[in-house]
N, C-alpha and C positions, 0 to 999 in steps of 0.2 A: 612522489604522485604533487608533487608544488608544482614539480615542469611540467608534466602533462595537463594541468588546467590553469597555467603562466596565462595564456591570454585571454584569460577571463579574470584575470587579478585587477580589475580597474574600476573608477568607480563611473565610468561610461556606455559602460555591456553591463547586460544583463546575464546572469550564472545563477551559483546553485551552490549547496553543501554536498561535502564529498564529507563518508563517516564510516571507519572499517571495524569492523566487530570482531573481535578472534573470543573465542572460550568465554564469552560473556562483555569482553570489556573491552572500552573503545578503546584504542590504539591509534587512529586519527580523528583528527575531526578539524575539516578547516571551511571555513564558506566563502566565496569566489564570488563576486563582482557583484552588479547591484540586484535588488530585490523588486525596489521598481523605483524607476529613472526617471521619473515628471514629475519625483517630490525627490530624490535623493536619499532611498533605503538602502544601508550594502545589507545584503544576506549575511544573517548571525548564524550557529550553533543554532536556531530554535524559531529560524524564519518558516512560517508554514504556506506549502507549496497548495495549490488547488491540480494536482495532475493528473484526474479525469480517469479516462480509458487509457494513458499512455503508462501503464501497471498491469491492463490487464493477460498479456501477451507474454510475462517477466513471472508472474505467480502463474498462472497456466501451465508453465514450461513447469515452474519449480513444484506443483504441486504433481506432475507428467512425473518428475525425476524421483520424490518421497514416494510414487504407483513403484517408479522401476525397480526402488531399495527393498519392496513392498513392505514399508513400511505407513501406506494406507491403504485405504484403499478408495475407487473413485465413486463405487457405490455406500458406501460411509452417510449418513445421517451428516448434513452438518454442522446439526448442533454437538455432535461429538467436540467439536474443535469450537466451538463459539456457542455456548452452553445458553448466554441469557438472549440467544435468537428466542420471539414468541413460537409459540407452535402454532401455526397456520394449519393442522388437521393432517397436512399429510407430510410425509418422508421429506424431503428437502436434499438430496444430495449434492455429490461435489461432481459429479457429473453433471447435476442439472445444471448447477450454479456456471461449470463448463465451456458449458452447449449454452446457455440463456434462457435457459426453458423447467428455471424452478418456478413459477409464478405466484413470486415475491409482488404482492401487492399496491408496494410504496421502494420507492430505489435508496440503502440505506447509506447511512454517510461514514466512509472510516472515521471512527474516531467518536459517533455520539452513540450514544446509551438507546438501545429501544424504547420509544415511551408505548406506554397503554394504548395510543391511538394507534399502532401497527399490530395491536390484538383483531383476529378476525373477526 
């Protein structure tokens, strides 16, 4: 893995962090390059990345793989998997999320907890 990412192992290039988990155990974790070139801040295993829309395709593909294996249904209520989401008064399914038709009144940030202001 180190050889694959060696070109980013520098204090002059942006980089990232690679982590590999097998059976729930981290078996590889290594930062490469810089988190911030302007302030010379290197990446660390705890660097937070603003991934925005980059991950949507990967998440959708993973969900479709789980559906193919009959481990979930696209018509499942999303709160089955994210129970802390508030009840918006209608069922929001995985299919809605995949097609961006959920009708969420606000953007929900990954890692944040829904607050009372998110209720309908």
